[in-house]
Backbone of each chain as ProteinMPNN parsed JSONL, in Angstrom:
{"seq_chain_A": "MNVSGLLKNLFDYQRFEDNKRLQALIEETENRCIYKLSDEDLEWVSAAGEESDFNYNKDDDCDE", "coords_chain_A": {"N_chain_A": [[79.48, 251.041, 186.61], [82.188, 253.293, 186.691], [82.767, 256.89, 186.992], [84.829, 257.696, 185.259], [84.868, 255.611, 183.351], [82.308, 255.898, 182.325], [82.519, 258.449, 181.176], [84.405, 257.941, 179.18], [82.966, 256.185, 177.535], [80.773, 257.833, 176.829], [82.0, 259.991, 175.476], [83.031, 258.588, 173.359], [80.686, 257.834, 172.096], [79.87, 260.347, 171.365], [81.465, 260.877, 169.175], [80.058, 259.631, 167.255], [77.335, 260.465, 167.475], [77.435, 263.253, 167.613], [76.526, 265.467, 169.238], [75.504, 268.767, 169.377], [75.782, 270.722, 171.375], [77.639, 269.617, 173.131], [79.735, 269.275, 171.338], [80.445, 271.891, 170.843], [81.677, 272.591, 173.245], [83.849, 270.874, 173.184], [85.22, 271.854, 170.957], [85.828, 274.346, 171.884], [87.739, 273.792, 173.865], [89.677, 272.694, 172.173], [90.347, 274.916, 170.646], [91.519, 276.475, 172.598], [93.731, 274.977, 173.129], [95.091, 274.791, 170.81], [97.671, 275.196, 169.865], [99.11, 273.221, 170.985], [98.01, 270.791, 170.439], [98.196, 268.082, 168.136], [98.189, 267.956, 164.518], [96.765, 265.742, 163.813], [95.157, 265.324, 166.056], [93.384, 267.401, 165.765], [92.201, 266.902, 163.433], [89.718, 265.728, 163.227], [87.812, 267.546, 163.922], [85.796, 268.576, 162.305], [85.047, 266.305, 161.03], [82.758, 264.713, 160.904], [81.023, 266.205, 159.428], [81.986, 266.353, 156.924], [82.05, 265.721, 153.435], [82.42, 262.677, 151.618], [84.158, 260.568, 149.308], [83.581, 257.95, 149.579], [82.421, 254.949, 148.288], [79.243, 253.631, 148.064], [76.948, 251.348, 147.208], [73.637, 251.416, 147.25], [71.937, 249.622, 146.149], [72.9, 247.046, 145.881], [73.005, 245.419, 148.114], [71.086, 244.117, 149.613], [70.335, 241.532, 149.323], [69.528, 238.295, 150.449]], "CA_chain_A": [[80.509, 251.727, 185.831], [82.601, 254.501, 187.387], [82.621, 258.118, 186.2], [85.82, 257.678, 184.171], [84.379, 254.692, 182.326], [81.132, 256.514, 181.71], [82.99, 259.542, 180.315], [85.036, 257.356, 178.001], [81.903, 255.678, 176.661], [79.971, 258.942, 176.313], [82.772, 260.724, 174.471], [83.1, 257.737, 172.166], [79.386, 257.961, 171.448], [79.841, 261.691, 170.798], [82.098, 260.804, 167.848], [79.029, 259.147, 166.34], [76.078, 261.21, 167.553], [77.754, 264.654, 167.323], [75.689, 266.416, 169.972], [76.056, 270.095, 169.06], [76.153, 271.446, 172.606], [78.872, 268.995, 173.599], [80.778, 269.537, 170.354], [80.892, 273.273, 171.047], [82.624, 272.579, 174.372], [85.067, 270.202, 172.708], [85.942, 272.778, 170.065], [86.339, 275.43, 172.744], [88.991, 273.275, 174.421], [90.648, 272.546, 171.088], [90.804, 276.252, 170.288], [92.423, 276.948, 173.663], [94.948, 274.162, 173.144], [95.38, 274.528, 169.4], [99.1, 275.188, 169.561], [99.75, 272.062, 171.587], [97.433, 269.573, 169.868], [98.773, 267.77, 166.836], [97.254, 268.056, 163.386], [95.905, 264.558, 163.852], [94.152, 265.531, 167.093], [92.415, 268.388, 165.323], [91.714, 266.535, 162.112], [88.348, 265.247, 163.262], [86.935, 268.595, 164.438], [84.607, 268.648, 161.47], [85.043, 265.101, 160.191], [81.408, 264.198, 160.742], [80.261, 267.011, 158.487], [82.657, 266.436, 155.633], [81.644, 264.77, 152.412], [83.431, 261.677, 151.324], [83.887, 259.861, 148.075], [83.36, 256.542, 149.842], [81.392, 254.47, 147.387], [78.331, 252.666, 148.647], [75.838, 251.146, 146.303], [72.511, 250.992, 148.064], [71.112, 248.649, 145.453], [73.453, 245.696, 145.747], [73.376, 244.926, 149.431], [69.976, 243.652, 150.405], [69.968, 240.157, 149.0], [69.821, 237.321, 151.509]], "C_chain_A": [[80.888, 253.018, 186.553], [82.529, 255.698, 186.432], [83.597, 258.124, 185.02], [85.368, 256.779, 183.02], [83.191, 255.252, 181.585], [81.555, 257.627, 180.759], [83.601, 258.993, 179.033], [83.974, 256.873, 177.007], [81.095, 256.811, 176.034], [80.728, 259.723, 175.239], [82.963, 259.894, 173.201], [81.794, 257.843, 171.379], [79.241, 259.328, 170.783], [80.45, 261.706, 169.398], [81.108, 260.301, 166.801], [77.845, 260.117, 166.29], [76.258, 262.702, 167.266], [76.744, 265.614, 167.943], [76.301, 267.805, 169.861], [76.543, 270.839, 170.293], [77.482, 270.914, 173.13], [80.019, 269.3, 172.634], [81.316, 270.964, 170.493], [81.903, 273.349, 172.189], [83.941, 271.938, 173.963], [85.889, 271.15, 171.848], [86.509, 273.96, 170.832], [87.666, 275.014, 173.357], [90.047, 273.192, 173.337], [91.182, 273.904, 170.648], [91.771, 276.807, 171.329], [93.76, 276.235, 173.577], [95.527, 273.977, 171.75], [96.873, 274.437, 169.105], [99.817, 273.987, 170.135], [99.193, 270.747, 171.06], [98.024, 269.352, 168.488], [97.733, 267.957, 165.734], [96.272, 266.893, 163.392], [94.801, 264.703, 164.894], [93.03, 266.423, 166.585], [91.731, 267.994, 164.029], [90.243, 266.211, 162.111], [87.381, 266.281, 163.81], [85.668, 268.676, 163.626], [84.466, 267.418, 160.605], [83.635, 264.631, 159.902], [80.64, 264.973, 159.7], [80.868, 267.052, 157.109], [82.126, 265.382, 154.686], [82.78, 263.799, 152.148], [83.126, 261.07, 149.979], [83.847, 258.36, 148.304], [82.23, 256.092, 148.932], [80.528, 253.461, 148.096], [77.15, 252.547, 147.732], [74.672, 250.587, 147.085], [71.764, 249.829, 147.44], [71.647, 247.233, 145.461], [73.761, 245.049, 147.084], [72.268, 244.218, 150.176], [69.538, 242.241, 150.072], [70.361, 239.235, 150.138], [70.857, 236.32, 151.014]], "O_chain_A": [[80.007, 253.762, 186.983], [82.269, 255.548, 185.238], [83.231, 258.513, 183.911], [85.478, 257.154, 181.853], [83.074, 255.104, 180.368], [81.014, 257.742, 179.659], [83.352, 259.505, 177.941], [84.071, 257.116, 175.804], [80.767, 256.759, 174.848], [80.156, 260.075, 174.208], [83.046, 260.441, 172.102], [81.801, 257.93, 170.151], [78.57, 259.455, 169.759], [80.004, 262.46, 168.533], [81.297, 260.518, 165.604], [77.41, 260.534, 165.216], [75.351, 263.347, 166.741], [76.179, 266.466, 167.257], [77.466, 268.007, 170.203], [77.58, 271.501, 170.265], [78.35, 271.691, 173.528], [81.144, 269.553, 173.064], [82.505, 271.208, 170.284], [82.88, 274.094, 172.103], [85.015, 272.401, 174.348], [87.108, 271.236, 171.995], [87.549, 274.507, 170.467], [88.616, 275.796, 173.368], [91.195, 273.579, 173.559], [92.36, 274.021, 170.31], [92.72, 277.517, 170.994], [94.799, 276.807, 173.906], [96.364, 273.099, 171.535], [97.295, 273.7, 168.214], [100.983, 273.745, 169.826], [99.825, 269.702, 171.211], [98.316, 270.302, 167.761], [96.541, 268.097, 166.008], [95.106, 267.04, 163.026], [93.666, 264.278, 164.677], [91.865, 266.225, 166.93], [90.799, 268.66, 163.578], [89.574, 266.397, 161.095], [86.242, 265.943, 164.133], [84.58, 268.828, 164.181], [83.832, 267.473, 159.552], [83.338, 264.199, 158.789], [79.684, 264.446, 159.132], [80.337, 267.708, 156.213], [81.791, 264.274, 155.103], [83.945, 264.081, 152.426], [81.973, 261.053, 149.547], [84.046, 257.577, 147.375], [81.206, 256.766, 148.816], [81.05, 252.513, 148.681], [76.429, 253.517, 147.498], [74.698, 249.44, 147.531], [71.031, 249.122, 148.132], [70.931, 246.304, 145.088], [74.67, 244.226, 147.185], [72.496, 243.751, 151.292], [68.47, 241.806, 150.502], [71.431, 239.395, 150.724], [71.244, 235.415, 151.753]]}, "seq_chain_B": "MNKSDCGIIYEQYRKKVLGYVSSKINNRSEAEDVFQTVFLKICKNIDKYNPDRASLSTWIYTITRNTVYDSLKRMRSHPEVELSDDISEQSETVEDCAIKKVSLETLAVALEKLSPEERDVIILTYYHGKRKNEVADILGITYGQLRYLHDRAIERLGKLM", "coords_chain_B": {"N_chain_B": [[60.682, 247.994, 160.933], [62.08, 247.516, 157.634], [63.86, 246.012, 154.845], [63.418, 247.79, 152.784], [63.767, 250.225, 153.898], [66.434, 250.727, 153.975], [67.793, 252.483, 152.233], [66.938, 255.003, 153.059], [67.867, 255.007, 155.668], [70.6, 254.905, 155.154], [71.042, 257.442, 153.995], [70.376, 259.058, 156.141], [72.188, 258.385, 158.128], [74.787, 258.131, 157.151], [76.747, 260.149, 157.381], [77.221, 260.256, 160.111], [78.14, 257.667, 160.64], [80.349, 257.661, 158.963], [81.893, 259.73, 160.11], [82.473, 258.651, 162.63], [83.796, 256.199, 162.006], [85.979, 257.204, 160.568], [87.267, 258.589, 162.558], [88.414, 256.641, 164.018], [89.893, 254.897, 162.444], [92.682, 255.257, 160.604], [93.653, 254.408, 158.168], [92.672, 254.735, 154.927], [91.607, 252.941, 153.052], [90.895, 250.717, 154.599], [89.088, 251.967, 156.31], [87.081, 252.632, 154.516], [86.207, 250.089, 153.777], [85.198, 249.224, 156.249], [83.171, 251.089, 156.636], [81.414, 250.38, 154.55], [80.84, 247.766, 155.347], [79.468, 248.197, 157.712], [77.002, 249.292, 156.825], [76.087, 247.209, 155.273], [75.658, 245.304, 157.24], [73.672, 246.591, 158.688], [71.594, 246.65, 156.834], [71.216, 243.961, 156.422], [70.322, 243.104, 158.897], [68.163, 244.636, 159.603], [65.548, 243.819, 159.823], [65.516, 242.628, 162.25], [65.743, 244.618, 164.08], [64.758, 246.033, 167.119], [62.728, 248.381, 168.336], [61.951, 248.688, 170.964], [64.075, 248.021, 172.527], [66.198, 249.758, 172.02], [66.98, 253.031, 170.697], [66.956, 253.788, 167.153], [69.272, 255.119, 166.388], [71.043, 254.461, 168.461], [71.204, 251.706, 168.057], [72.393, 251.582, 165.504], [74.792, 252.885, 166.068], [75.926, 251.012, 167.812], [76.35, 248.816, 166.098], [78.161, 250.027, 164.363], [80.296, 250.697, 166.077], [81.064, 248.167, 167.044], [81.815, 246.919, 164.674], [83.971, 248.48, 163.887], [85.642, 247.929, 166.04], [86.108, 245.164, 165.672], [87.484, 245.31, 163.283], [89.77, 246.761, 164.017], [90.928, 244.953, 165.758], [91.62, 242.946, 163.966], [93.472, 244.345, 162.459], [95.553, 244.666, 164.146], [97.302, 242.645, 163.751], [98.587, 243.49, 161.593], [100.961, 245.534, 161.324], [101.568, 247.618, 159.566], [99.329, 248.995, 159.071], [97.851, 251.856, 160.226], [96.787, 252.522, 163.464], [94.35, 254.391, 165.205], [93.282, 254.447, 167.686], [92.791, 253.185, 171.01], [92.05, 249.815, 171.561], [91.333, 248.363, 173.702], [88.984, 248.181, 175.101], [85.904, 246.278, 175.357], [83.454, 245.111, 172.951], [80.271, 246.686, 173.004], [77.015, 246.001, 174.329], [73.712, 246.557, 173.043], [72.126, 247.382, 175.099], [73.96, 248.5, 176.848], [74.492, 250.818, 175.572], [72.144, 252.177, 175.607], [71.442, 254.342, 177.26], [72.815, 256.47, 176.317], [72.082, 258.42, 174.45], [70.439, 260.284, 175.698], [72.202, 260.994, 177.696], [74.358, 262.398, 176.521], [73.59, 265.032, 176.274], [73.184, 265.548, 178.953], [75.795, 265.262, 179.848], [76.997, 267.432, 178.538], [75.711, 269.598, 179.784], [76.611, 269.202, 182.392], [79.407, 269.489, 182.055], [79.509, 272.168, 181.378], [79.251, 273.356, 183.798], [81.654, 273.075, 185.001], [84.926, 274.497, 185.694], [86.81, 276.245, 183.124], [89.397, 275.141, 183.033], [89.133, 272.651, 184.317], [87.332, 271.486, 182.571], [88.846, 271.373, 180.225], [90.746, 269.494, 181.018], [89.186, 267.189, 181.297], [88.126, 266.856, 178.696], [90.45, 266.642, 177.115], [91.521, 264.348, 178.218], [89.494, 262.327, 178.087], [88.104, 262.556, 175.66], [90.047, 263.159, 173.71], [91.817, 261.254, 174.478], [94.285, 261.564, 175.726], [97.24, 260.942, 177.666], [97.834, 261.533, 181.188], [100.258, 262.914, 181.693], [100.7, 264.028, 179.226], [98.475, 265.703, 178.997], [99.036, 267.507, 181.054], [101.294, 268.706, 179.996], [100.236, 269.904, 177.679], [98.516, 271.762, 178.81], [100.268, 273.24, 180.235], [100.889, 272.883, 182.956], [101.837, 271.443, 186.166], [102.283, 267.907, 186.785], [101.173, 267.16, 189.23], [99.351, 269.268, 189.66], [97.667, 268.758, 187.554], [96.627, 266.252, 188.251], [95.161, 267.014, 190.499], [93.239, 268.783, 189.406], [91.971, 266.989, 187.675], [90.925, 264.982, 189.392], [89.226, 266.518, 190.948], [87.44, 267.436, 189.016], [86.299, 265.022, 188.156], [85.022, 264.217, 190.48], [83.131, 266.25, 190.76], [81.659, 265.933, 188.392], [80.619, 263.43, 188.846], [78.703, 263.973, 190.728], [77.048, 265.69, 189.36], [76.013, 264.276, 187.223]], "CA_chain_B": [[61.473, 248.448, 159.799], [62.453, 246.418, 156.751], [64.965, 246.308, 153.931], [63.117, 248.939, 151.932], [64.188, 251.434, 154.622], [67.901, 250.816, 153.973], [68.243, 253.68, 151.544], [66.662, 256.152, 153.932], [68.804, 254.907, 156.79], [71.926, 255.283, 154.649], [71.098, 258.897, 153.839], [70.281, 259.72, 157.442], [73.266, 258.044, 159.057], [76.113, 257.942, 156.544], [77.727, 261.103, 157.909], [77.574, 259.862, 161.482], [78.974, 256.461, 160.545], [81.614, 258.087, 158.364], [82.639, 260.488, 161.105], [82.958, 257.747, 163.678], [84.789, 255.274, 161.44], [87.172, 257.975, 160.214], [87.962, 259.0, 163.778], [89.034, 255.466, 164.634], [90.74, 254.153, 161.505], [93.374, 256.216, 159.748], [93.864, 253.84, 156.834], [91.473, 255.083, 154.166], [91.053, 251.749, 152.413], [90.247, 249.933, 155.645], [87.937, 252.744, 156.769], [86.027, 252.491, 153.506], [85.67, 248.727, 153.929], [84.399, 249.179, 157.479], [81.978, 251.891, 156.345], [80.499, 249.567, 153.746], [80.423, 246.617, 156.153], [78.453, 248.667, 158.664], [75.684, 249.413, 156.183], [75.665, 245.856, 154.885], [75.122, 244.673, 158.444], [72.413, 247.262, 159.013], [70.568, 246.208, 155.891], [70.981, 242.529, 156.622], [69.683, 242.833, 160.187], [67.152, 245.644, 159.915], [64.309, 243.14, 160.206], [65.637, 242.205, 163.651], [65.828, 245.781, 164.959], [63.64, 246.129, 168.05], [62.719, 249.741, 168.896], [61.721, 248.657, 172.414], [65.357, 247.813, 173.206], [67.057, 250.932, 171.876], [66.661, 253.884, 169.556], [67.636, 253.387, 165.921], [70.616, 255.692, 166.421], [71.848, 253.633, 169.364], [71.411, 250.414, 167.381], [73.376, 251.783, 164.426], [76.071, 253.173, 166.738], [76.463, 249.759, 168.328], [76.86, 248.056, 164.955], [79.336, 250.744, 163.871], [81.379, 250.564, 167.051], [81.524, 246.782, 167.083], [82.486, 246.625, 163.402], [85.271, 249.144, 163.983], [86.426, 247.163, 167.013], [86.533, 243.928, 165.019], [88.481, 245.677, 162.277], [91.001, 247.136, 164.711], [91.525, 243.703, 166.265], [92.257, 242.276, 162.808], [94.598, 245.141, 161.983], [96.66, 244.529, 165.1], [98.276, 241.688, 163.22], [99.206, 244.098, 160.422], [101.484, 246.787, 161.887], [101.694, 248.689, 158.591], [98.081, 249.738, 159.09], [97.94, 252.748, 161.371], [95.628, 252.547, 164.336], [94.191, 255.699, 165.808], [92.564, 254.371, 168.949], [92.992, 252.026, 171.858], [90.945, 248.873, 171.365], [91.303, 247.449, 174.829], [87.622, 247.972, 175.595], [85.153, 245.252, 174.636], [82.258, 245.561, 172.246], [79.172, 246.939, 173.913], [75.688, 245.555, 173.931], [72.785, 247.654, 172.797], [71.673, 247.865, 176.401], [75.004, 249.367, 177.405], [74.463, 252.098, 174.876], [70.784, 252.728, 175.561], [71.29, 255.597, 177.992], [73.767, 257.486, 175.892], [71.544, 259.529, 173.683], [70.03, 261.274, 176.681], [73.338, 261.368, 178.526], [75.267, 263.354, 175.894], [73.121, 266.36, 176.673], [73.468, 265.637, 180.392], [77.237, 265.481, 179.954], [77.273, 268.805, 178.114], [75.242, 270.486, 180.861], [77.518, 269.026, 183.532], [80.705, 270.086, 181.701], [79.379, 273.632, 181.392], [79.325, 273.809, 185.187], [83.052, 273.007, 185.449], [85.77, 275.61, 185.266], [87.437, 275.943, 181.83], [90.564, 274.268, 183.216], [88.632, 271.31, 184.604], [86.717, 270.997, 181.334], [89.941, 271.023, 179.319], [91.338, 268.24, 181.501], [88.267, 266.097, 180.995], [88.028, 266.668, 177.244], [91.729, 266.143, 176.61], [91.739, 262.985, 178.717], [88.484, 261.317, 177.736], [87.727, 262.658, 174.254], [91.255, 263.017, 172.895], [92.562, 260.081, 174.902], [95.662, 261.906, 176.114], [97.683, 260.52, 178.998], [97.863, 262.658, 182.125], [101.461, 263.741, 181.523], [100.496, 264.788, 177.985], [97.512, 266.768, 179.297], [99.762, 268.498, 181.843], [102.174, 269.43, 179.071], [99.399, 270.74, 176.811], [97.953, 272.862, 179.597], [101.339, 274.016, 180.847], [100.806, 272.775, 184.406], [102.573, 270.29, 186.669], [101.516, 266.666, 186.875], [100.397, 267.244, 190.468], [98.223, 270.167, 189.435], [96.773, 268.057, 186.65], [95.91, 265.227, 189.027], [94.192, 267.695, 191.359], [92.139, 269.24, 188.562], [91.257, 265.812, 187.166], [90.143, 264.33, 190.453], [88.142, 267.426, 191.341], [86.453, 267.428, 187.924], [85.602, 263.735, 188.195], [84.13, 264.231, 191.647], [82.009, 267.151, 190.461], [80.828, 265.324, 187.349], [79.901, 262.321, 189.465], [77.533, 264.514, 191.432], [76.18, 266.402, 188.421], [75.421, 263.384, 186.211]], "C_chain_B": [[61.843, 247.244, 158.926], [63.478, 246.917, 155.735], [64.681, 247.496, 153.016], [63.513, 250.255, 152.599], [65.695, 251.664, 154.565], [68.404, 252.103, 153.341], [68.066, 254.918, 152.407], [67.64, 256.171, 155.097], [70.2, 255.334, 156.349], [72.041, 256.803, 154.561], [71.123, 259.599, 155.189], [71.518, 259.517, 158.299], [74.661, 257.955, 158.441], [77.146, 258.909, 157.1], [78.165, 260.715, 159.309], [78.49, 258.651, 161.451], [80.349, 256.83, 159.994], [82.485, 258.806, 159.388], [83.25, 259.587, 162.16], [84.057, 256.836, 163.145], [86.096, 256.015, 161.144], [87.962, 258.4, 161.446], [88.736, 257.858, 164.409], [90.065, 254.783, 163.748], [91.354, 255.138, 160.529], [93.574, 255.716, 158.329], [92.591, 253.978, 156.017], [90.791, 253.862, 153.554], [90.289, 250.908, 153.427], [89.0, 250.648, 156.15], [86.767, 252.611, 155.796], [85.385, 251.106, 153.588], [84.749, 248.636, 155.147], [83.086, 249.932, 157.276], [80.954, 251.059, 155.574], [79.974, 248.381, 154.545], [79.324, 247.008, 157.131], [77.081, 248.692, 157.997], [75.186, 248.088, 155.625], [75.026, 245.15, 156.071], [73.769, 245.276, 158.811], [71.296, 246.723, 158.129], [70.208, 244.748, 156.129], [70.14, 242.263, 157.876], [68.536, 243.773, 160.545], [65.841, 245.006, 160.359], [64.319, 242.765, 161.687], [65.679, 243.395, 164.61], [64.567, 245.882, 165.793], [63.643, 247.509, 168.702], [62.447, 249.785, 170.396], [63.032, 248.521, 173.18], [66.228, 249.069, 173.157], [66.579, 251.771, 170.704], [67.428, 253.396, 168.33], [69.073, 253.896, 165.908], [71.542, 254.865, 167.302], [72.186, 252.301, 168.711], [72.481, 250.539, 166.295], [74.749, 252.097, 165.003], [76.717, 251.888, 167.225], [77.063, 248.918, 167.206], [78.155, 248.695, 164.457], [80.526, 250.507, 164.797], [81.943, 249.139, 167.057], [82.262, 246.399, 165.8], [83.878, 247.26, 163.389], [86.189, 248.341, 164.905], [86.964, 245.884, 166.39], [87.636, 244.212, 163.997], [89.816, 246.014, 162.932], [91.703, 245.905, 165.278], [92.249, 242.974, 165.142], [93.514, 243.016, 162.417], [95.775, 245.078, 162.946], [97.721, 243.571, 164.588], [98.966, 242.233, 161.977], [99.737, 245.472, 160.821], [101.593, 247.918, 160.878], [100.423, 249.523, 158.521], [98.036, 250.563, 160.365], [96.635, 252.744, 162.164], [95.539, 253.916, 164.982], [93.535, 255.638, 167.17], [92.932, 253.11, 169.713], [91.812, 251.079, 171.699], [90.815, 247.93, 172.547], [89.886, 247.212, 175.336], [86.881, 246.958, 174.725], [83.977, 245.86, 173.893], [81.116, 245.722, 173.241], [77.892, 246.314, 173.398], [74.822, 246.781, 173.688], [72.313, 248.241, 174.118], [72.692, 248.803, 177.03], [74.913, 250.759, 176.81], [73.143, 252.852, 175.066], [70.663, 254.083, 176.227], [72.006, 256.749, 177.302], [73.152, 258.653, 175.154], [71.09, 260.625, 174.621], [71.257, 261.814, 177.394], [74.316, 262.305, 177.85], [74.866, 264.771, 176.274], [73.405, 266.592, 178.154], [74.944, 265.922, 180.61], [77.586, 266.92, 179.592], [76.886, 269.795, 179.213], [76.184, 270.412, 182.057], [78.877, 269.668, 183.253], [80.652, 271.606, 181.748], [79.516, 274.192, 182.798], [80.755, 273.73, 185.739], [83.776, 274.287, 185.062], [86.37, 275.259, 183.904], [88.615, 274.986, 181.959], [90.133, 272.827, 183.466], [88.052, 270.691, 183.332], [87.791, 270.579, 180.341], [90.553, 269.687, 179.721], [90.463, 267.055, 181.09], [88.232, 265.82, 179.484], [89.334, 266.127, 176.678], [91.953, 264.685, 177.022], [90.761, 261.986, 178.089], [87.976, 261.428, 176.306], [88.942, 262.438, 173.357], [92.135, 261.863, 173.337], [94.006, 260.347, 175.292], [95.978, 261.35, 177.491], [97.822, 261.755, 179.877], [99.102, 263.531, 181.933], [101.372, 264.572, 180.241], [99.532, 265.952, 178.223], [98.2, 267.885, 180.072], [100.65, 269.348, 180.939], [101.375, 270.385, 178.188], [98.899, 271.964, 177.566], [99.011, 273.709, 180.283], [101.285, 274.024, 182.365], [101.617, 271.563, 184.852], [101.653, 269.067, 186.701], [100.636, 266.665, 188.127], [99.173, 268.133, 190.331], [97.175, 269.5, 188.555], [95.95, 267.025, 187.416], [94.846, 265.854, 189.907], [92.97, 268.142, 190.545], [91.29, 268.058, 188.087], [90.358, 265.211, 188.24], [88.981, 265.204, 190.909], [87.042, 267.428, 190.281], [85.629, 266.143, 187.938], [84.593, 263.71, 189.333], [82.898, 265.09, 191.362], [81.086, 266.541, 189.416], [80.016, 264.164, 187.911], [78.643, 262.785, 190.174], [76.531, 265.13, 190.464], [75.452, 265.46, 187.454], [74.658, 262.235, 186.833]], "O_chain_B": [[61.911, 246.112, 159.404], [63.901, 248.073, 155.761], [65.611, 248.137, 152.526], [63.586, 251.289, 151.934], [66.184, 252.683, 155.053], [69.328, 252.736, 153.85], [68.948, 255.775, 152.471], [68.171, 257.219, 155.462], [70.899, 256.038, 157.077], [73.032, 257.38, 155.008], [71.805, 260.609, 155.362], [71.863, 260.379, 159.108], [75.629, 257.721, 159.164], [78.306, 258.535, 157.275], [79.341, 260.832, 159.654], [79.499, 258.611, 162.155], [81.376, 256.372, 160.493], [83.675, 258.518, 159.513], [84.412, 259.749, 162.532], [85.121, 256.715, 163.752], [87.183, 255.514, 161.433], [89.181, 258.554, 161.385], [89.615, 258.082, 165.241], [91.003, 254.161, 164.246], [90.658, 255.771, 159.736], [93.653, 256.51, 157.392], [91.556, 253.41, 156.365], [89.564, 253.761, 153.538], [89.181, 250.444, 153.157], [87.972, 250.014, 156.391], [85.612, 252.493, 156.207], [84.166, 250.971, 153.48], [83.668, 248.05, 155.084], [82.023, 249.47, 157.691], [79.771, 251.044, 155.914], [78.801, 248.026, 154.435], [78.375, 246.256, 157.354], [76.11, 248.17, 158.546], [73.978, 247.876, 155.521], [73.997, 244.488, 155.938], [72.841, 244.564, 159.194], [70.209, 246.388, 158.599], [69.044, 244.358, 156.046], [69.349, 241.32, 157.914], [68.002, 243.716, 161.653], [65.11, 245.574, 161.169], [63.265, 242.605, 162.302], [65.654, 243.206, 165.826], [63.453, 245.828, 165.271], [64.494, 247.776, 169.55], [62.686, 250.809, 171.036], [63.096, 248.868, 174.36], [66.909, 249.401, 174.127], [65.863, 251.285, 169.828], [68.423, 252.682, 168.451], [69.984, 253.192, 165.472], [72.686, 254.599, 166.935], [73.317, 251.825, 168.801], [73.368, 249.692, 166.189], [75.762, 251.628, 164.484], [77.923, 251.697, 167.068], [78.157, 248.373, 167.349], [79.127, 247.999, 164.164], [81.62, 250.162, 164.35], [83.159, 248.944, 167.073], [83.228, 245.637, 165.843], [84.844, 246.648, 162.933], [87.356, 248.107, 164.592], [88.138, 245.554, 166.556], [88.593, 243.449, 163.869], [90.871, 245.598, 162.452], [92.932, 245.829, 165.276], [93.346, 242.449, 165.334], [94.52, 242.394, 162.078], [96.896, 245.416, 162.565], [98.893, 243.674, 164.949], [99.807, 241.565, 161.373], [99.034, 246.471, 160.671], [101.701, 249.077, 161.278], [100.431, 250.629, 157.979], [98.169, 250.023, 161.463], [95.546, 252.933, 161.621], [96.565, 254.532, 165.274], [93.254, 256.681, 167.761], [93.331, 252.102, 169.129], [90.667, 251.531, 171.705], [90.261, 246.837, 172.425], [89.605, 246.171, 175.931], [87.172, 246.793, 173.541], [83.559, 246.983, 174.175], [81.019, 244.969, 174.21], [77.709, 246.123, 172.195], [75.167, 247.895, 174.081], [72.123, 249.452, 174.238], [72.325, 249.788, 177.671], [75.22, 251.752, 177.469], [73.044, 254.03, 174.723], [69.852, 254.903, 175.797], [71.81, 257.904, 177.681], [73.662, 259.771, 175.231], [71.341, 261.8, 174.353], [71.322, 263.013, 177.666], [75.068, 262.977, 178.556], [75.721, 265.609, 176.561], [73.813, 267.68, 178.559], [75.304, 266.735, 181.461], [78.39, 267.554, 180.275], [77.642, 270.713, 179.529], [76.514, 271.432, 182.662], [79.439, 270.325, 184.13], [81.631, 272.257, 182.112], [79.855, 275.362, 182.976], [81.035, 274.256, 186.817], [83.311, 275.056, 184.221], [86.434, 274.08, 183.557], [88.816, 274.122, 181.105], [90.699, 271.895, 182.896], [88.261, 269.51, 183.057], [87.663, 269.544, 179.686], [90.844, 268.848, 178.868], [90.962, 266.044, 180.596], [88.302, 264.667, 179.061], [89.311, 265.23, 175.835], [92.507, 263.893, 176.26], [91.169, 260.925, 177.618], [87.452, 260.445, 175.782], [88.904, 261.667, 172.398], [93.1, 261.523, 172.651], [94.854, 259.459, 175.201], [95.116, 261.289, 178.368], [97.915, 262.878, 179.382], [99.009, 264.757, 182.002], [101.901, 265.681, 180.175], [99.744, 267.053, 177.715], [97.984, 269.065, 179.794], [100.74, 270.564, 181.107], [101.777, 271.528, 177.972], [98.864, 273.068, 177.023], [98.708, 274.763, 180.843], [101.593, 275.034, 182.997], [102.036, 270.752, 184.026], [100.428, 269.18, 186.652], [99.489, 266.22, 188.084], [98.092, 267.801, 190.819], [95.971, 269.648, 188.768], [94.733, 266.936, 187.251], [93.754, 265.305, 190.054], [91.826, 267.913, 190.939], [90.061, 268.115, 188.094], [89.173, 264.967, 188.01], [87.897, 264.708, 191.215], [85.856, 267.423, 190.609], [84.412, 266.174, 187.753], [83.464, 263.247, 189.174], [81.772, 264.708, 191.681], [79.865, 266.623, 189.542], [78.874, 263.94, 187.509], [77.64, 262.072, 190.214], [75.323, 265.103, 190.703], [74.395, 265.807, 186.927], [74.105, 261.401, 186.115]]}, "name": "protein", "num_of_chains": 2, "seq": "MNVSGLLKNLFDYQRFEDNKRLQALIEETENRCIYKLSDEDLEWVSAAGEESDFNYNKDDDCDEMNKSDCGIIYEQYRKKVLGYVSSKINNRSEAEDVFQTVFLKICKNIDKYNPDRASLSTWIYTITRNTVYDSLKRMRSHPEVELSDDISEQSETVEDCAIKKVSLETLAVALEKLSPEERDVIILTYYHGKRKNEVADILGITYGQLRYLHDRAIERLGKLM"}
């Protein structure tokens, strides 16, 4: 896998794992570019930490 | 691990799964379905999880990513559902993902060694998925300057990682 492919995969994984050190660098870039990034680009800055009213019933999912 | 661990896993990983799914699927109803499907799959297959192959986080990420990918493929036939990401890449195996938990920190350390401009190019291109002409516009530089910064950053990261 070349460097570009590796970066794409790692940044995708970052959207899940939310490494704090890496996220700080991402937010630094977003703050520098804030006037040029769309609202949608910036929408996920803190998405991982936001509560949701997604409903998930832990009790009704484990039957074979 | 077994099915009795499902509740604990849900509490530990729901924010990560939510964050990832929400970043990929703009349609709230579909995102909610995918979110629930992920945890159904986790619970159904937890008995098969092998810690020798990958960390639990990597395993859950793989399930999440593949479920999102499958959903995006289905939604391609429904243009009214808004997609937020390119789905051209294939689903990954757990082995493909195994190195990533360590590598995120490695990536952060490597990015810190780049200049701010090089770092912006990399993050805008590979995290935000912007095309090169869009990155050049955001940074207020020419396309040629962007290509130079990008190629230099890639070369440096290749040596640092």
